N, CA, C and O atoms as a Tinker XYZ file with bonds, in Angstrom:
   464  protein
     1  N    -19.852000   19.410000    3.323000    73     2
     2  CA   -18.741000   18.731000    3.925000    64     1     3
     3  C    -17.681000   19.896000    4.171000    63     2     4     5
     4  O    -17.367000   20.669000    3.266000    81     3
     5  N    -17.159000   19.967000    5.439000    73     3     6
     6  CA   -16.203000   20.946000    5.728000    64     5     7
     7  C    -14.806000   20.520000    5.277000    63     6     8     9
     8  O    -14.590000   19.351000    4.956000    81     7
     9  N    -13.796000   21.517000    5.247000    73     7    10
    10  CA   -12.551000   21.234000    4.676000    64     9    11
    11  C    -11.774000   20.182000    5.493000    63    10    12    13
    12  O    -10.977000   19.437000    4.922000    81    11
    13  N    -11.993000   20.110000    6.822000    73    11    14
    14  CA   -11.315000   19.039000    7.627000    64    13    15
    15  C    -11.824000   17.665000    7.209000    63    14    16    17
    16  O    -11.014000   16.759000    7.018000    81    15
    17  N    -13.101000   17.478000    7.064000    73    15    18
    18  CA   -13.660000   16.172000    6.598000    64    17    19
    19  C    -13.097000   15.860000    5.265000    63    18    20    21
    20  O    -12.702000   14.719000    5.025000    81    19
    21  N    -13.036000   16.836000    4.357000    73    19    22
    22  CA   -12.568000   16.579000    2.909000    64    21    23
    23  C    -11.157000   16.228000    2.971000    63    22    24    25
    24  O    -10.778000   15.337000    2.210000    81    23
    25  N    -10.283000   16.800000    3.779000    73    23    26
    26  CA    -8.854000   16.395000    3.818000    64    25    27
    27  C     -8.678000   14.960000    4.438000    63    26    28    29
    28  O     -7.787000   14.205000    4.050000    81    27
    29  N     -9.544000   14.638000    5.386000    73    27    30
    30  CA    -9.384000   13.150000    5.890000    64    29    31
    31  C     -9.987000   12.243000    4.972000    63    30    32    33
    32  O     -9.568000   11.087000    4.907000    81    31
    33  N    -11.022000   12.679000    4.183000    73    31    34
    34  CA   -11.591000   11.811000    3.194000    64    33    35
    35  C    -10.566000   11.520000    2.133000    63    34    36    37
    36  O    -10.537000   10.416000    1.589000    81    35
    37  N     -9.672000   12.543000    1.804000    73    35    38
    38  CA    -8.722000   12.271000    0.908000    64    37    39
    39  C     -7.636000   11.268000    1.383000    63    38    40    41
    40  O     -7.120000   10.466000    0.604000    81    39
    41  N     -7.310000   11.353000    2.714000    73    39    42
    42  CA    -6.467000   10.291000    3.288000    64    41    43
    43  C     -7.105000    8.968000    3.071000    63    42    44    45
    44  O     -6.401000    8.017000    2.730000    81    43
    45  N     -8.383000    8.835000    3.242000    73    43    46
    46  CA    -9.110000    7.599000    3.104000    64    45    47
    47  C     -9.008000    7.050000    1.690000    63    46    48    49
    48  O     -8.716000    5.881000    1.436000    81    47
    49  N     -9.275000    8.006000    0.779000    73    47    50
    50  CA    -9.119000    7.669000   -0.682000    64    49    51
    51  C     -7.794000    7.271000   -1.068000    63    50    52    53
    52  O     -7.637000    6.445000   -1.967000    81    51
    53  N     -6.779000    7.820000   -0.429000    73    51    54
    54  CA    -5.337000    7.488000   -0.689000    64    53    55
    55  C     -5.162000    6.010000   -0.234000    63    54    56    57
    56  O     -4.595000    5.187000   -0.953000    81    55
    57  N     -5.681000    5.700000    1.015000    73    55    58
    58  CA    -5.547000    4.405000    1.554000    64    57    59
    59  C     -6.257000    3.426000    0.704000    63    58    60    61
    60  O     -5.718000    2.335000    0.516000    81    59
    61  N     -7.383000    3.680000    0.177000    73    59    62
    62  CA    -8.142000    2.660000   -0.632000    64    61    63
    63  C     -7.315000    2.525000   -1.947000    63    62    64    65
    64  O     -7.137000    1.407000   -2.430000    81    63
    65  N     -6.828000    3.603000   -2.512000    73    63    66
    66  CA    -5.988000    3.455000   -3.713000    64    65    67
    67  C     -4.721000    2.563000   -3.548000    63    66    68    69
    68  O     -4.451000    1.681000   -4.362000    81    67
    69  N     -3.963000    2.835000   -2.461000    73    67    70
    70  CA    -2.727000    2.121000   -2.278000    64    69    71
    71  C     -3.104000    0.607000   -1.814000    63    70    72    73
    72  O     -2.339000   -0.330000   -2.044000    81    71
    73  N     -4.177000    0.468000   -1.231000    73    71    74
    74  CA    -4.618000   -0.934000   -0.998000    64    73    75
    75  C     -4.904000   -1.660000   -2.235000    63    74    76    77
    76  O     -4.584000   -2.843000   -2.350000    81    75
    77  N     -5.484000   -1.017000   -3.155000    73    75    78
    78  CA    -5.705000   -1.576000   -4.450000    64    77    79
    79  C     -4.476000   -1.950000   -5.226000    63    78    80    81
    80  O     -4.409000   -2.975000   -5.905000    81    79
    81  N     -3.472000   -1.045000   -5.092000    73    79    82
    82  CA    -2.167000   -1.368000   -5.697000    64    81    83
    83  C     -1.554000   -2.609000   -5.054000    63    82    84    85
    84  O     -1.012000   -3.483000   -5.732000    81    83
    85  N     -1.655000   -2.660000   -3.737000    73    83    86
    86  CA    -1.113000   -3.837000   -3.077000    64    85    87
    87  C     -1.771000   -5.136000   -3.506000    63    86    88    89
    88  O     -1.124000   -6.183000   -3.546000    81    87
    89  N     -3.019000   -5.072000   -3.816000    73    87    90
    90  CA    -3.789000   -6.215000   -4.415000    64    89    91
    91  C     -3.198000   -6.636000   -5.719000    63    90    92    93
    92  O     -3.116000   -7.826000   -6.022000    81    91
    93  N     -2.780000   -5.659000   -6.501000    73    91    94
    94  CA    -2.155000   -5.988000   -7.752000    64    93    95
    95  C     -0.792000   -6.663000   -7.618000    63    94    96    97
    96  O     -0.418000   -7.546000   -8.390000    81    95
    97  N     -0.055000   -6.189000   -6.575000    73    95    98
    98  CA     1.239000   -6.849000   -6.213000    64    97    99
    99  C      1.011000   -8.364000   -5.831000    63    98   100   101
   100  O      1.713000   -9.260000   -6.300000    81    99
   101  N      0.000000   -8.576000   -4.965000    73    99   102
   102  CA    -0.210000   -9.900000   -4.544000    64   101   103
   103  C     -0.676000  -10.790000   -5.749000    63   102   104   105
   104  O     -0.233000  -11.933000   -5.855000    81   103
   105  N     -1.516000  -10.308000   -6.605000    73   103   106
   106  CA    -1.958000  -11.134000   -7.703000    64   105   107
   107  C     -0.817000  -11.361000   -8.666000    63   106   108   109
   108  O     -0.702000  -12.461000   -9.205000    81   107
   109  N     -0.005000  -10.426000   -8.900000    73   107   110
   110  CA     1.201000  -10.661000   -9.779000    64   109   111
   111  C      2.107000  -11.720000   -9.205000    63   110   112   113
   112  O      2.675000  -12.521000   -9.947000    81   111
   113  N      2.254000  -11.739000   -7.867000    73   111   114
   114  CA     3.018000  -12.779000   -7.208000    64   113   115
   115  C      2.304000  -14.135000   -7.165000    63   114   116   117
   116  O      2.966000  -15.168000   -7.066000    81   115
   117  N      1.002000  -14.151000   -7.235000    73   115   118
   118  CA     0.274000  -15.365000   -7.005000    64   117   119
   119  C      0.345000  -16.182000   -8.328000    63   118   120   121
   120  O      0.247000  -17.408000   -8.303000    81   119
   121  N      0.513000  -15.502000   -9.458000    73   119   122
   122  CA     0.526000  -16.223000  -10.761000    64   121   123
   123  C      1.907000  -16.877000  -11.050000    63   122   124   125
   124  O      2.046000  -17.702000  -11.953000    81   123
   125  N      2.886000  -16.484000  -10.268000    73   123   126
   126  CA     4.263000  -17.055000  -10.424000    64   125   127
   127  C      4.430000  -18.326000   -9.849000    63   126   128   129
   128  O      3.759000  -18.647000   -8.868000    81   127
   129  N      5.320000  -19.144000  -10.398000    73   127   130
   130  CA     5.656000  -20.410000   -9.864000    64   129   131
   131  C      6.758000  -20.118000   -8.766000    63   130   132   133
   132  O      7.627000  -19.265000   -8.945000    81   131
   133  N      6.669000  -20.844000   -7.676000    73   131   134
   134  CA     7.656000  -20.659000   -6.603000    64   133   135
   135  C      8.309000  -21.947000   -6.303000    63   134   136   137
   136  O      7.763000  -23.022000   -6.549000    81   135
   137  N      9.535000  -21.833000   -5.745000    73   135   138
   138  CA    10.386000  -22.974000   -5.413000    64   137   139
   139  C      9.834000  -23.827000   -4.286000    63   138   140   141
   140  O      9.869000  -25.057000   -4.266000    81   139
   141  N      9.321000  -23.045000   -3.354000    73   139   142
   142  CA     8.763000  -23.742000   -2.064000    64   141   143
   143  C      7.590000  -22.995000   -1.460000    63   142   144   145
   144  O      7.328000  -21.864000   -1.870000    81   143
   145  N      6.919000  -23.532000   -0.569000    73   143   146
   146  CA     5.772000  -22.935000    0.113000    64   145   147
   147  C      6.300000  -21.695000    0.830000    63   146   148   149
   148  O      5.595000  -20.685000    0.845000    81   147
   149  N      7.396000  -21.703000    1.375000    73   147   150
   150  CA     7.959000  -20.521000    2.123000    64   149   151
   151  C      8.242000  -19.408000    1.208000    63   150   152   153
   152  O      7.881000  -18.264000    1.485000    81   151
   153  N      8.903000  -19.712000    0.078000    73   151   154
   154  CA     9.264000  -18.659000   -0.887000    64   153   155
   155  C      7.965000  -18.010000   -1.472000    63   154   156   157
   156  O      7.985000  -16.857000   -1.901000    81   155
   157  N      6.836000  -18.782000   -1.477000    73   155   158
   158  CA     5.668000  -18.270000   -2.034000    64   157   159
   159  C      5.134000  -17.055000   -1.212000    63   158   160   161
   160  O      4.613000  -16.093000   -1.777000    81   159
   161  N      5.291000  -17.139000    0.245000    73   159   162
   162  CA     4.815000  -16.192000    1.056000    64   161   163
   163  C      5.859000  -15.289000    1.686000    63   162   164   165
   164  O      5.517000  -14.216000    2.184000    81   163
   165  N      7.088000  -15.681000    1.680000    73   163   166
   166  CA     8.120000  -14.760000    2.189000    64   165   167
   167  C      9.064000  -14.323000    1.028000    63   166   168   169
   168  O     10.188000  -14.790000    0.845000    81   167
   169  N      8.483000  -13.399000    0.294000    73   167   170
   170  CA     9.364000  -12.764000   -0.745000    64   169   171
   171  C      9.036000  -11.304000   -0.810000    63   170   172   173
   172  O      8.063000  -10.850000   -0.208000    81   171
   173  N      9.872000  -10.531000   -1.566000    73   171   174
   174  CA     9.761000   -9.090000   -1.495000    64   173   175
   175  C      8.387000   -8.515000   -1.831000    63   174   176   177
   176  O      7.866000   -7.655000   -1.121000    81   175
   177  N      7.806000   -9.015000   -2.944000    73   175   178
   178  CA     6.539000   -8.448000   -3.336000    64   177   179
   179  C      5.438000   -8.723000   -2.307000    63   178   180   181
   180  O      4.603000   -7.848000   -2.078000    81   179
   181  N      5.405000   -9.898000   -1.683000    73   179   182
   182  CA     4.351000  -10.203000   -0.761000    64   181   183
   183  C      4.586000   -9.321000    0.479000    63   182   184   185
   184  O      3.632000   -8.728000    0.983000    81   183
   185  N      5.834000   -9.217000    0.989000    73   183   186
   186  CA     5.993000   -8.463000    2.200000    64   185   187
   187  C      5.746000   -6.958000    1.887000    63   186   188   189
   188  O      5.165000   -6.288000    2.741000    81   187
   189  N      6.131000   -6.402000    0.766000    73   187   190
   190  CA     5.809000   -5.032000    0.476000    64   189   191
   191  C      4.271000   -4.862000    0.365000    63   190   192   193
   192  O      3.734000   -3.881000    0.879000    81   191
   193  N      3.565000   -5.789000   -0.290000    73   191   194
   194  CA     2.162000   -5.667000   -0.520000    64   193   195
   195  C      1.371000   -5.639000    0.877000    63   194   196   197
   196  O      0.361000   -4.956000    1.050000    81   195
   197  N      1.953000   -6.464000    1.851000    73   195   198
   198  CA     1.220000   -6.525000    3.113000    64   197   199
   199  C      1.612000   -5.267000    3.944000    63   198   200   201
   200  O      0.835000   -4.835000    4.796000    81   199
   201  N      2.830000   -4.673000    3.695000    73   199   202
   202  CA     3.178000   -3.507000    4.342000    64   201   203
   203  C      2.308000   -2.292000    3.899000    63   202   204   205
   204  O      1.901000   -1.420000    4.667000    81   203
   205  N      2.078000   -2.350000    2.565000    73   203   206
   206  CA     1.228000   -1.285000    1.989000    64   205   207
   207  C     -0.248000   -1.436000    2.551000    63   206   208   209
   208  O     -0.891000   -0.431000    2.852000    81   207
   209  N     -0.783000   -2.746000    2.690000    73   207   210
   210  CA    -2.094000   -2.928000    3.295000    64   209   211
   211  C     -2.117000   -2.380000    4.741000    63   210   212   213
   212  O     -3.113000   -1.805000    5.178000    81   211
   213  N     -0.942000   -2.580000    5.510000    73   211   214
   214  CA    -0.944000   -2.054000    6.881000    64   213   215
   215  C     -0.989000   -0.485000    6.825000    63   214   216   217
   216  O     -1.620000    0.155000    7.666000    81   215
   217  N     -0.325000    0.084000    5.841000    73   215   218
   218  CA    -0.243000    1.530000    5.745000    64   217   219
   219  C     -1.761000    2.139000    5.417000    63   218   220   221
   220  O     -2.261000    3.138000    5.934000    81   219
   221  N     -2.326000    1.310000    4.469000    73   219   222
   222  CA    -3.727000    1.712000    4.125000    64   221   223
   223  C     -4.656000    1.657000    5.327000    63   222   224   225
   224  O     -5.522000    2.518000    5.481000    81   223
   225  N     -4.482000    0.630000    6.201000    73   223   226
   226  CA    -5.242000    0.530000    7.329000    64   225   227
   227  C     -5.044000    1.652000    8.279000    63   226   228   229
   228  O     -6.000000    2.179000    8.846000    81   227
   229  N     -3.764000    2.039000    8.468000    73   227   230
   230  CA    -3.487000    3.161000    9.401000    64   229   231
   231  C     -4.087000    4.500000    8.831000    63   230   232   233
   232  O     -4.557000    5.341000    9.597000    81   231
   233  N     -4.061000    4.670000    7.521000    73   231   234
   234  CA    -4.687000    5.809000    6.900000    64   233   235
   235  C     -6.220000    5.832000    7.137000    63   234   236   237
   236  O     -6.828000    6.881000    7.354000    81   235
   237  N     -6.788000    4.647000    7.085000    73   235   238
   238  CA    -8.233000    4.534000    7.341000    64   237   239
   239  C     -8.547000    4.874000    8.790000    63   238   240   241
   240  O     -9.483000    5.615000    9.092000    81   239
   241  N     -7.695000    4.280000    9.717000    73   239   242
   242  CA    -7.931000    4.620000   11.223000    64   241   243
   243  C     -7.857000    6.078000   11.388000    63   242   244   245
   244  O     -8.779000    6.642000   11.976000    81   243
   245  N     -6.859000    6.751000   10.932000    73   243   246
   246  CA    -6.694000    8.153000   11.027000    64   245   247
   247  C     -7.963000    8.891000   10.522000    63   246   248   249
   248  O     -8.571000    9.718000   11.202000    81   247
   249  N     -8.300000    8.518000    9.279000    73   247   250
   250  CA    -9.402000    9.157000    8.600000    64   249   251
   251  C    -10.735000    9.045000    9.384000    63   250   252   253
   252  O    -11.490000   10.013000    9.473000    81   251
   253  N    -10.988000    7.931000    9.911000    73   251   254
   254  CA   -12.219000    7.496000   10.640000    64   253   255
   255  C    -12.376000    8.383000   11.904000    63   254   256   257
   256  O    -13.474000    8.468000   12.454000    81   255
   257  N    -11.330000    9.015000   12.347000    73   255   258
   258  CA   -11.427000    9.871000   13.550000    64   257   259
   259  C    -12.315000   11.164000   13.150000    63   258   260   261
   260  O    -12.959000   11.724000   14.037000    81   259
   261  N    -12.348000   11.593000   11.945000    73   259   262
   262  CA   -13.029000   12.692000   11.455000    64   261   263
   263  C    -14.100000   12.432000   10.460000    63   262   264   265
   264  O    -15.163000   13.042000   10.569000    81   263
   265  N    -13.903000   11.537000    9.451000    73   263   266
   266  CA   -14.782000   11.152000    8.501000    64   265   267
   267  C    -15.975000   10.348000    9.027000    63   266   268   269
   268  O    -15.758000    9.289000    9.615000    81   267
   269  N    -17.302000   10.823000    8.836000    73   267   270
   270  CA   -18.345000    9.982000    9.328000    64   269   271
   271  C    -18.406000    8.618000    8.652000    63   270   272   273
   272  O    -18.036000    8.429000    7.493000    81   271
   273  N    -18.884000    7.712000    9.434000    73   271   274
   274  CA   -18.935000    6.278000    9.024000    64   273   275
   275  C    -19.649000    6.120000    7.702000    63   274   276   277
   276  O    -19.227000    5.369000    6.823000    81   275
   277  N    -20.758000    6.860000    7.586000    73   275   278
   278  CA   -21.523000    6.722000    6.260000    64   277   279
   279  C    -20.617000    7.125000    5.037000    63   278   280   281
   280  O    -20.682000    6.489000    3.985000    81   279
   281  N    -19.799000    8.163000    5.195000    73   279   282
   282  CA   -18.849000    8.409000    4.080000    64   281   283
   283  C    -17.828000    7.435000    3.809000    63   282   284   285
   284  O    -17.376000    7.251000    2.679000    81   283
   285  N    -17.441000    6.774000    4.891000    73   283   286
   286  CA   -16.377000    5.735000    4.730000    64   285   287
   287  C    -16.829000    4.659000    3.789000    63   286   288   289
   288  O    -16.085000    4.270000    2.889000    81   287
   289  N    -18.080000    4.149000    3.982000    73   287   290
   290  CA   -18.436000    3.082000    3.051000    64   289   291
   291  C    -18.489000    3.558000    1.634000    63   290   292   293
   292  O    -18.181000    2.757000    0.751000    81   291
   293  N    -18.811000    4.651000    1.354000    73   291   294
   294  CA   -18.817000    5.158000   -0.011000    64   293   295
   295  C    -17.387000    5.401000   -0.485000    63   294   296   297
   296  O    -17.107000    5.186000   -1.664000    81   295
   297  N    -16.565000    5.795000    0.289000    73   295   298
   298  CA   -15.109000    5.975000   -0.104000    64   297   299
   299  C    -14.452000    4.525000   -0.356000    63   298   300   301
   300  O    -13.692000    4.339000   -1.306000    81   299
   301  N    -14.759000    3.617000    0.463000    73   299   302
   302  CA   -14.257000    2.189000    0.302000    64   301   303
   303  C    -14.802000    1.551000   -0.985000    63   302   304   305
   304  O    -14.158000    0.655000   -1.532000    81   303
   305  N    -15.949000    1.979000   -1.475000    73   303   306
   306  CA   -16.597000    1.394000   -2.653000    64   305   307
   307  C    -15.779000    1.875000   -3.926000    63   306   308   309
   308  O    -15.953000    1.314000   -5.008000    81   307
   309  N    -14.954000    2.842000   -3.788000    73   307   310
   310  CA   -14.131000    3.203000   -4.962000    64   309   311
   311  C    -13.082000    2.136000   -5.274000    63   310   312   313
   312  O    -12.547000    2.108000   -6.382000    81   311
   313  N    -12.773000    1.242000   -4.295000    73   311   314
   314  CA   -11.902000    0.280000   -4.577000    64   313   315
   315  C    -12.202000   -0.613000   -5.702000    63   314   316   317
   316  O    -11.307000   -1.114000   -6.382000    81   315
   317  N    -13.533000   -0.830000   -5.918000    73   315   318
   318  CA   -14.030000   -1.701000   -7.034000    64   317   319
   319  C    -13.563000   -1.049000   -8.355000    63   318   320   321
   320  O    -13.127000   -1.728000   -9.284000    81   319
   321  N    -13.670000    0.277000   -8.400000    73   319   322
   322  CA   -13.243000    0.988000   -9.638000    64   321   323
   323  C    -11.741000    0.863000   -9.905000    63   322   324   325
   324  O    -11.301000    0.581000  -11.020000    81   323
   325  N    -10.959000    1.090000   -8.812000    73   323   326
   326  CA    -9.431000    0.967000   -8.992000    64   325   327
   327  C     -9.057000   -0.388000   -9.373000    63   326   328   329
   328  O     -8.215000   -0.548000  -10.256000    81   327
   329  N     -9.632000   -1.427000   -8.760000    73   327   330
   330  CA    -9.227000   -2.731000   -9.012000    64   329   331
   331  C     -9.591000   -3.139000  -10.494000    63   330   332   333
   332  O     -8.803000   -3.781000  -11.188000    81   331
   333  N    -10.721000   -2.766000  -10.896000    73   331   334
   334  CA   -11.083000   -3.017000  -12.276000    64   333   335
   335  C    -10.132000   -2.302000  -13.258000    63   334   336   337
   336  O     -9.747000   -2.912000  -14.255000    81   335
   337  N     -9.749000   -1.076000  -13.027000    73   335   338
   338  CA    -8.878000   -0.291000  -13.896000    64   337   339
   339  C     -7.482000   -0.960000  -13.957000    63   338   340   341
   340  O     -6.840000   -1.077000  -15.001000    81   339
   341  N     -7.045000   -1.416000  -12.659000    73   339   342
   342  CA    -5.688000   -2.049000  -12.610000    64   341   343
   343  C     -5.765000   -3.397000  -13.340000    63   342   344   345
   344  O     -4.831000   -3.764000  -14.053000    81   343
   345  N     -6.860000   -4.131000  -13.170000    73   343   346
   346  CA    -7.051000   -5.356000  -13.762000    64   345   347
   347  C     -6.812000   -5.240000  -15.366000    63   346   348   349
   348  O     -6.110000   -6.032000  -15.993000    81   347
   349  N     -7.454000   -4.209000  -15.898000    73   347   350
   350  CA    -7.378000   -3.997000  -17.374000    64   349   351
   351  C     -5.997000   -3.590000  -17.764000    63   350   352   353
   352  O     -5.526000   -4.064000  -18.798000    81   351
   353  N     -5.257000   -2.703000  -16.993000    73   351   354
   354  CA    -3.986000   -2.247000  -17.295000    64   353   355
   355  C     -2.976000   -3.283000  -17.130000    63   354   356   357
   356  O     -2.226000   -3.565000  -18.065000    81   355
   357  N     -2.899000   -3.943000  -15.856000    73   355   358
   358  CA    -1.771000   -4.886000  -15.553000    64   357   359
   359  C     -2.032000   -6.308000  -16.004000    63   358   360   361
   360  O     -1.086000   -7.051000  -16.267000    81   359
   361  N     -3.228000   -6.687000  -16.096000    73   359   362
   362  CA    -3.523000   -8.198000  -16.357000    64   361   363
   363  C     -4.297000   -8.348000  -17.640000    63   362   364   365
   364  O     -4.709000   -9.464000  -17.957000    81   363
   365  N     -4.529000   -7.252000  -18.431000    73   363   366
   366  CA    -5.224000   -7.404000  -19.674000    64   365   367
   367  C     -6.641000   -7.990000  -19.604000    63   366   368   369
   368  O     -7.130000   -8.536000  -20.593000    81   367
   369  N     -7.290000   -7.884000  -18.463000    73   367   370
   370  CA    -8.595000   -8.427000  -18.229000    64   369   371
   371  C     -9.564000   -7.607000  -19.122000    63   370   372   373
   372  O     -9.329000   -6.436000  -19.422000    81   371
   373  N    -10.647000   -8.273000  -19.523000    73   371   374
   374  CA   -11.619000   -7.697000  -20.348000    64   373   375
   375  C    -12.817000   -7.216000  -19.355000    63   374   376   377
   376  O    -13.149000   -7.864000  -18.363000    81   375
   377  N    -13.352000   -6.129000  -19.713000    73   375   378
   378  CA   -14.596000   -5.611000  -18.965000    64   377   379
   379  C    -15.812000   -5.983000  -19.798000    63   378   380   381
   380  O    -16.005000   -5.464000  -20.898000    81   379
   381  N    -16.589000   -6.839000  -19.297000    73   379   382
   382  CA   -17.812000   -7.237000  -19.915000    64   381   383
   383  C    -18.918000   -6.327000  -19.628000    63   382   384   385
   384  O    -18.729000   -5.396000  -18.846000    81   383
   385  N    -20.110000   -6.513000  -20.213000    73   383   386
   386  CA   -21.272000   -5.612000  -19.931000    64   385   387
   387  C    -21.709000   -5.681000  -18.541000    63   386   388   389
   388  O    -22.194000   -4.669000  -18.034000    81   387
   389  N    -21.587000   -6.840000  -17.813000    73   387   390
   390  CA   -21.995000   -6.931000  -16.451000    64   389   391
   391  C    -21.162000   -6.065000  -15.556000    63   390   392   393
   392  O    -21.679000   -5.319000  -14.724000    81   391
   393  N    -19.750000   -6.180000  -15.749000    73   391   394
   394  CA   -18.802000   -5.437000  -14.984000    64   393   395
   395  C    -18.965000   -3.879000  -15.108000    63   394   396   397
   396  O    -18.858000   -3.078000  -14.178000    81   395
   397  N    -19.262000   -3.573000  -16.510000    73   395   398
   398  CA   -19.434000   -2.126000  -16.874000    64   397   399
   399  C    -20.620000   -1.686000  -16.144000    63   398   400   401
   400  O    -20.515000   -0.647000  -15.492000    81   399
   401  N    -21.722000   -2.308000  -16.151000    73   399   402
   402  CA   -22.945000   -1.976000  -15.532000    64   401   403
   403  C    -22.767000   -1.789000  -14.091000    63   402   404   405
   404  O    -23.209000   -0.789000  -13.525000    81   403
   405  N    -22.089000   -2.783000  -13.438000    73   403   406
   406  CA   -21.804000   -2.698000  -11.957000    64   405   407
   407  C    -20.958000   -1.425000  -11.609000    63   406   408   409
   408  O    -21.273000   -0.737000  -10.638000    81   407
   409  N    -19.952000   -1.131000  -12.350000    73   407   410
   410  CA   -19.140000    0.052000  -12.182000    64   409   411
   411  C    -19.965000    1.400000  -12.299000    63   410   412   413
   412  O    -19.833000    2.329000  -11.502000    81   411
   413  N    -20.790000    1.405000  -13.330000    73   411   414
   414  CA   -21.744000    2.606000  -13.490000    64   413   415
   415  C    -22.643000    2.774000  -12.273000    63   414   416   417
   416  O    -22.860000    3.867000  -11.749000    81   415
   417  N    -23.165000    1.584000  -11.850000    73   415   418
   418  CA   -24.100000    1.787000  -10.590000    64   417   419
   419  C    -23.264000    2.123000   -9.402000    63   418   420   421
   420  O    -23.782000    2.801000   -8.515000    81   419
   421  N    -22.031000    1.727000   -9.285000    73   419   422
   422  CA   -21.235000    2.097000   -8.106000    64   421   423
   423  C    -21.037000    3.642000   -8.271000    63   422   424   425
   424  O    -21.319000    4.368000   -7.317000    81   423
   425  N    -20.580000    4.158000   -9.401000    73   423   426
   426  CA   -20.304000    5.559000   -9.583000    64   425   427
   427  C    -21.593000    6.363000   -9.343000    63   426   428   429
   428  O    -21.565000    7.427000   -8.725000    81   427
   429  N    -22.747000    5.824000   -9.854000    73   427   430
   430  CA   -23.918000    6.644000   -9.620000    64   429   431
   431  C    -24.300000    6.610000   -8.189000    63   430   432   433
   432  O    -24.814000    7.618000   -7.702000    81   431
   433  N    -24.105000    5.565000   -7.472000    73   431   434
   434  CA   -24.312000    5.609000   -6.100000    64   433   435
   435  C    -23.330000    6.596000   -5.295000    63   434   436   437
   436  O    -23.730000    7.267000   -4.344000    81   435
   437  N    -22.202000    6.615000   -5.698000    73   435   438
   438  CA   -21.227000    7.676000   -5.133000    64   437   439
   439  C    -21.722000    9.074000   -5.433000    63   438   440   441
   440  O    -21.660000    9.940000   -4.560000    81   439
   441  N    -22.200000    9.321000   -6.606000    73   439   442
   442  CA   -22.526000   10.644000   -7.014000    64   441   443
   443  C    -23.790000   11.077000   -6.228000    63   442   444   445
   444  O    -23.879000   12.169000   -5.668000    81   443
   445  N    -24.792000   10.101000   -6.235000    73   443   446
   446  CA   -26.046000   10.405000   -5.501000    64   445   447
   447  C    -25.734000   10.679000   -4.066000    63   446   448   449
   448  O    -26.192000   11.717000   -3.590000    81   447
   449  N    -25.010000    9.882000   -3.305000    73   447   450
   450  CA   -24.765000   10.036000   -1.992000    64   449   451
   451  C    -23.928000   11.417000   -1.709000    63   450   452   453
   452  O    -24.115000   12.084000   -0.691000    81   451
   453  N    -23.082000   11.732000   -2.621000    73   451   454
   454  CA   -22.235000   12.847000   -2.360000    64   453   455
   455  C    -23.010000   14.200000   -2.650000    63   454   456   457
   456  O    -22.820000   15.188000   -1.941000    81   455
   457  N    -23.845000   14.207000   -3.666000    73   455   458
   458  CA   -24.431000   15.434000   -4.156000    64   457   459
   459  C    -25.905000   15.593000   -3.734000    63   458   460   461
   460  O    -26.418000   16.711000   -3.763000    81   459
   461  N    -26.605000   14.502000   -3.341000    73   459   462
   462  CA   -28.012000   14.589000   -3.032000    64   461   463
   463  C    -28.201000   14.145000   -1.645000    63   462   464
   464  O    -29.328000   14.131000   -1.150000    81   463
């Protein structure tokens, strides 16, 4: 992988990471009680989360100009790892044996694709 692809792959990784953060914001807001249907969807956290999603999409579009499509799918797969980590940190979710095995398989797939 040349340095230009690596740089754009980092943009894509950043996009996946911030997209995962926006999912945390949306989930935090979803568990709250709201006064009305409108306030459930038009509040600061939801608007910020969707703005972050938009930014992540732009980063992906920029990155896909250089990063091969086959790398993009692997980079996007890292979102499962981020979301699981954020779930444990922010929502005190438990990681059972099935989730752990799935994460190990995802990581193994990333390693195999990257180095072999």
